[in-house]
C-alpha positions in Angstrom: 0.0 0.0 0.0 1.1 3.6 -0.7 1.4 6.2 2.1 -1.9 7.6 1.0 -3.6 4.4 2.2 -2.6 5.0 5.8 -4.4 7.2 8.3 -1.5 7.0 10.8 2.2 6.3 10.3 4.6 6.2 13.2 8.2 5.8 12.2 11.0 5.3 14.7 9.4 7.5 17.4 11.3 7.9 20.7 10.5 10.3 23.5 12.9 11.5 26.2 11.9 13.3 29.4 14.3 15.2 31.6 14.0 14.4 35.3 15.5 17.0 37.6 16.4 16.2 41.2 16.0 19.9 42.3 14.3 22.9 40.7 17.6 24.7 40.6 19.0 22.0 38.3 16.7 23.2 35.6 18.2 26.7 35.7 21.7 25.1 35.7 20.8 23.1 32.6 19.5 26.2 30.9 22.6 28.3 31.6 25.7 26.3 32.4 26.1 24.1 29.2 26.2 27.3 27.1 28.9 28.8 29.4 30.9 25.6 29.3 30.8 25.5 25.5 32.0 29.1 25.4 34.8 28.2 27.8 35.8 25.2 25.6 35.0 22.8 28.4 33.0 19.5 28.0 29.2 19.8 28.5 27.5 18.3 31.6 23.9 17.2 32.1 22.0 18.3 35.2 19.1 15.9 34.7 18.4 12.2 34.5 17.2 10.9 31.2 13.9 9.0 31.1 13.0 7.4 27.7 9.2 6.9 27.7 9.3 5.5 24.1 12.1 3.8 22.2 12.0 3.4 18.4 8.2 2.7 18.0 7.0 2.1 14.5 3.6 1.0 13.2 1.0 2.0 10.6 -2.8 2.1 10.7 -4.6 1.9 7.4 -7.6 4.2 6.6 -10.8 2.6 8.0 -8.8 0.3 10.3 -9.3 0.0 14.0 -6.1 -0.4 16.1 -5.9 -1.2 19.8 -2.9 -0.3 22.0 -2.3 -2.3 25.1 0.4 -2.5 27.7 1.0 -2.4 31.5 0.7 0.9 33.4 3.7 3.1 32.6 4.5 1.3 29.3 4.2 4.5 27.3 0.7 4.2 25.8 -0.5 7.7 26.8 2.8 9.3 25.7 2.4 7.7 22.3 -1.1 9.0 21.9 -0.1 12.5 22.9 2.6 12.5 20.3 0.1 11.2 17.6 -2.4 14.0 18.6 0.3 16.6 18.5 0.2 17.7 22.2 3.8 16.3 22.6 6.7 16.4 20.2 8.8 13.3 19.7 12.5 13.4 20.6 13.3 11.2 17.6 11.2 9.9 14.7 8.3 11.1 12.7 4.4 11.0 12.9 2.1 11.4 9.9 -1.7 11.5 10.1 -4.2 12.1 7.3 -7.5 13.6 8.1 -9.2 15.4 11.0 -8.2 13.9 14.4 -10.5 13.9 17.4 -9.1 12.6 20.7 -10.4 11.6 24.1 -7.3 11.4 26.3 -7.3 12.3 30.0 -10.5 13.6 31.4 -10.9 17.4 30.9 -8.3 17.7 28.3 -9.3 20.2 25.6 -12.0 21.7 27.8 -12.0 24.9 29.8 -13.2 24.0 33.4 -14.7 27.5 33.9 -16.9 27.2 30.8 -20.3 25.4 30.7 -20.8 22.3 28.6 -22.5 24.3 25.9 -19.6 26.9 25.8 -17.1 24.1 25.6 -18.9 22.6 22.6 -18.7 25.9 20.8 -15.0 26.2 21.7 -14.2 22.7 20.5 -16.2 23.2 17.3 -14.2 26.3 16.5 -10.9 24.3 17.1 -12.2 21.8 14.6 -12.7 24.6 12.1 -16.5 24.7 12.2 -18.5 27.9 12.1 -20.8 28.8 15.0 -23.8 28.0 12.9 -22.4 24.6 12.0 -21.9 23.9 15.7 -25.4 25.1 16.5 -26.8 22.6 13.9 -25.1 19.8 15.8 -25.8 21.1 19.3 -29.1 19.3 20.0 -27.7 15.9 19.0 -24.6 16.5 21.2 -26.8 17.5 24.2 -29.1 14.6 23.7 -26.2 12.1 23.4 -24.5 13.5 26.5 -27.8 13.3 28.4 -26.7 15.3 31.5 -29.9 17.5 31.7 -29.5 21.0 33.1 -25.9 20.5 33.9 -25.1 21.2 30.3 -25.4 24.9 31.1 -23.3 24.6 34.3 -19.5 25.1 34.5 -17.4 21.9 34.1 -16.1 22.4 37.7 -19.5 21.1 38.9 -19.3 17.9 36.7 -18.5 14.4 37.9 -15.9 12.5 35.9 -18.7 10.5 34.2 -20.5 13.7 33.1 -17.2 15.1 31.7 -16.7 12.0 29.7 -20.3 12.1 28.4 -19.8 15.6 27.0 -16.3 14.8 25.7 -17.4 11.7 23.8 -20.4 13.4 22.4 -18.3 16.3 21.1 -15.5 14.1 19.7 -17.8 11.9 17.7 -20.1 14.7 16.4 -17.6 16.8 14.4 -17.0 14.1 11.8 -13.4 13.1 12.6 -11.5 10.9 10.2 -9.4 9.5 13.0 -10.8 9.0 16.5 -8.4 8.3 19.4 -9.7 7.1 22.8 -7.4 6.5 25.8 -9.3 4.5 28.4 -11.9 7.3 28.7 -14.9 4.9 28.6 -13.9 3.3 31.8 -15.5 6.0 33.9 -18.9 5.9 32.3 -21.9 3.9 33.6 -23.0 0.7 31.8 -25.9 2.4 29.9 -23.7 5.1 28.5 -20.9 2.7 27.7 -23.3 0.8 25.6 -24.3 4.0 23.7 -20.7 4.7 23.1 -19.9 1.3 21.7 -22.9 1.5 19.3 -21.5 4.9 18.2 -18.1 3.5 17.7 -19.5 0.6 15.6 -21.3 3.2 13.4 -18.1 5.2 13.2 -16.2 2.2 11.9 -18.9 1.2 9.5 -18.7 4.8 8.0 -15.0 4.2 7.2 -13.5 6.0 10.3 -10.1 5.1 11.7 -10.1 4.2 15.4 -7.1 4.2 17.8 -8.2 2.6 21.0 -6.4 2.1 24.3 -8.0 -0.1 27.0 -7.2 -2.7 29.6 -10.4 -4.6 28.7 -9.1 -7.5 26.5 -12.5 -8.5 25.3 -13.4 -5.0 24.2 -10.2 -4.6 22.3 -10.8 -7.9 20.5 -14.3 -6.9 19.6 -13.5 -3.4 18.3 -10.0 -3.7 16.8 -8.6 -5.2 13.6 -5.0 -5.1 14.9 -3.4 -4.5 18.2 0.0 -3.0 19.3 1.6 -4.2 22.5 4.0 -1.7 24.2 6.2 -2.7 27.1 8.8 -0.4 28.7 8.4 2.1 25.9 9.1 -0.4 23.1 6.7 -2.0 20.6 6.8 -5.7 21.4 4.1 -7.1 19.0 1.8 -5.8 16.4 -0.8 -8.1 14.8 -4.1 -9.9 15.2 -5.9 -9.1 18.5 -6.2 -12.7 19.7 -2.4 -13.3 19.5 -1.3 -9.9 20.9 -3.8 -9.9 23.8 -2.6 -13.4 24.8 1.0 -12.1 24.9 -0.2 -9.1 26.9 -2.0 -11.3 29.4 1.2 -13.3 29.8 3.1 -10.1 30.6 0.5 -9.4 33.3 1.1 -12.8 34.8 4.9 -12.1 34.8 4.3 -8.8 36.6 2.0 -10.2 39.3 3.8 -13.6 39.9 5.6 -13.8 43.2 7.2 -17.3 42.8 11.0 -17.7 42.8 11.2 -19.0 39.2 11.0 -16.5 36.3 7.7 -16.5 34.3 8.4 -16.8 30.6 5.9 -16.0 27.8 6.3 -17.5 24.4 4.0 -17.8 21.3 4.0 -20.7 18.7 7.1 -22.4 20.3 7.7 -25.8 18.6 9.5 -27.1 21.7 6.5 -26.6 23.9 5.2 -29.9 25.6 1.8 -29.4 24.0 2.2 -28.5 20.3 -1.2 -27.0 19.7 -0.9 -24.1 22.2 -0.5 -20.7 20.6 0.7 -18.9 23.7 2.4 -20.4 26.7 3.1 -18.6 30.0 5.0 -20.7 32.4 7.6 -20.7 35.2 8.3 -24.4 34.5 6.6 -25.6 37.7 3.8 -27.4 35.7 3.5 -29.1 32.3 0.5 -30.0 30.3 0.7 -33.8 29.5 -2.7 -34.4 27.9 -5.9 -32.7 26.9 -9.2 -34.2 25.7 -12.7 -33.0 24.9 -15.1 -35.8 25.8 -18.7 -36.1 24.5 -21.7 -37.5 26.3 -20.4 -41.1 25.7 -17.0 -40.2 27.2 -15.3 -40.5 23.9 -13.0 -37.8 22.4 -14.7 -35.3 20.1 -13.7 -32.4 17.9 -17.2 -31.7 16.7 -20.5 -31.9 18.6 -24.1 -30.6 18.7 -24.9 -27.7 21.0 -27.0 -28.3 24.1 -25.1 -31.5 24.8 -22.8 -32.6 27.7 -19.1 -31.9 27.3 -16.3 -32.9 29.6 -13.0 -31.0 29.3 -10.2 -33.2 30.7 -6.6 -32.4 31.1 -3.5 -33.9 32.8 -0.8 -31.8 34.2 2.5 -32.7 36.0 3.6 -30.6 38.9 7.3 -29.9 39.5 7.0 -28.3 42.9 4.9 -28.7 46.1 1.6 -26.9 45.6 0.1 -26.0 49.0 -3.1 -24.4 47.5 -3.3 -25.5 43.9 -5.9 -24.1 41.5 -6.8 -25.4 38.0 -8.5 -23.3 35.5 -10.4 -23.3 32.2 -11.3 -20.6 29.6 -13.7 -21.1 26.7 -13.1 -18.6 23.9 -14.8 -17.8 20.7 -13.4 -17.6 17.2 -11.7 -14.2 17.7 -10.4 -15.1 21.2 -13.0 -13.3 23.4 -13.6 -15.1 26.7 -17.0 -16.7 26.7 -16.6 -18.5 30.0 -13.8 -18.9 32.5 -13.6 -20.5 35.9 -11.2 -22.3 38.2 -11.4 -24.8 41.0 -10.5 -21.9 43.3 -13.3 -19.7 41.9 -15.7 -22.7 42.3 -14.7 -22.9 46.0 -13.4 -26.4 45.7 -11.1 -27.7 48.5 -7.5 -26.7 48.0 -5.7 -30.0 48.9 -1.9 -29.8 48.9 -0.2 -31.8 46.1 3.5 -32.8 46.3 6.1 -32.4 43.5 6.2 -34.9 40.7 2.5 -35.7 40.9 0.4 -36.0 37.8 -3.1 -34.5 38.2 -6.2 -35.2 36.1 -8.6 -32.2 36.0 -12.2 -32.4 34.7 -14.8 -29.7 34.0 -18.2 -30.9 32.9 -21.1 -28.8 31.7 -23.8 -28.6 29.1 -22.4 -26.8 26.1 -25.3 -24.4 25.5 -23.4 -22.1 23.1 -24.5 -21.3 19.6 -23.0 -23.0 16.6 -19.4 -21.9 15.8 -15.8 -22.6 16.6 -14.5 -22.4 20.1 -11.1 -22.9 21.7 -10.0 -23.9 25.2 -7.3 -22.5 27.4 -6.0 -24.0 30.7 -4.3 -22.6 33.7 -2.4 -23.9 36.8 -1.8 -21.5 39.7 -1.1 -21.5 43.4 -2.5 -19.5 46.3 -5.6 -17.7 45.2 -6.5 -14.4 46.9 -9.3 -13.2 44.6 -11.7 -14.9 42.2 -9.2 -14.9 39.4 -5.9 -13.7 40.9 -3.1 -15.8 42.3 0.3 -15.4 44.0 2.0 -17.8 41.6 1.2 -18.4 37.9 2.7 -21.8 37.0 1.1 -22.4 33.6 -1.3 -20.6 31.2 -1.8 -22.1 27.7 -4.1 -20.7 25.1 -5.8 -22.6 22.3 -4.7 -26.0 23.5 -7.7 -27.5 21.5 -10.5 -26.4 19.3 -14.1 -27.6 19.1 -16.6 -27.1 16.2 -20.2 -26.8 17.4 -23.2 -27.4 15.2 -26.7 -26.3 16.2 -28.8 -28.9 17.8 -31.9 -29.8 15.8 -34.0 -29.9 19.0 -32.9 -26.5 20.4 -35.2 -23.5 20.2 -33.9 -20.6 18.1 -32.3 -17.8 20.2 -30.1 -14.7 19.6 -26.8 -14.0 21.3 -24.3 -16.7 22.1 -25.7 -18.6 25.1 -29.0 -20.6 25.5 -30.3 -19.8 28.9 -33.1 -22.4 28.4 -35.9 -20.0 29.4 -39.4 -21.1 30.4 -42.3 -19.0 29.0 -46.0 -18.7 29.7 -48.9 -16.7 28.2 -52.0 -16.0 30.2 -55.2 -14.4 28.9 -56.2 -11.9 31.6 -59.4 -10.6 30.0 -61.2 -11.7 26.9 -62.8 -9.2 24.7 -66.2 -10.5 23.5 -67.1 -7.3 21.6 
């Protein structure tokens, strides 16, 4: 593709910040290097360098949706500020084509002393719209924000959710070519978030380019065509959402693990003990030995009807003493979104200590009441749970260890969505009209 096909091009971008130990060091840095050069003496730095980004490169095609993920402090927000032009890169170049609208930190681009209405007019002017053009859009913006009389109150009186409502309504109403969102939707209530996602879907259908930062893996997989993973200021991976998010979740396990052995994350490694896994996160304290999907007759299956009994069975070998072992399962759809996940810990099963060298057979059994489609299974082995899905030690997490093709049962009632909740329905005639 030519450069005209891309909405965003980031080429070798690095960003350096200067950290000063004392305010007086800023004055020294401003004055003394010049004096030292005049005196023919070598220059000296009075600050500590911090590189928030290092040689980041990626491209987003017009009409494409790109997600950006990474641990806190990885450089995501810095990158977005550079793309939007509020920061300049130390090295590298940024190119964007089209009008850019951004929802970064709450309140950015707004005057807190202005009312919501006044801020709409101000932002419209910044986008290059006349006052009449803004007025023509004002009713729709006010209706979408849905904050009532607060729309004519100063922003200083707004809650964070109200600020986000106005900011999102403004950003999406002035017909941007590129929409950039940095975790802004996290502060909205569930009803408004749903409105926002519908709006984003329409924006994508209209050919808009979306750059989306979120810690919600399923939302990223649903909205984005490709995902960029940043770690310690460097681009680690850029590709399909399913693969990049799996790698990202492995990095989270690395960060939160407190065991003595290092947690390693790898994708498509041929030396892995289970060849079918796409991503393996392990500290080598557990190995997957066997995995089977068993039908109602306890025989292995790779295809089955919906609404029938399924047993997920796997065998793991433990290479350390587990004092409070937990064994998990994740069912994922075709694009990698989590449909169901649980663990023996989350199910409140007894945590019986298991000694090193033991092979353990784990079984999860349930009616597979999901719609026809392709599903994959991930397994996890952990130790010492302290929340429903959080553990002190992450010994093994393997994604896509097996796949299952589900066909629709001929006896099942038709339903929308993905899960059959097997409802019961009744109809009662309360009053008959004999007229």
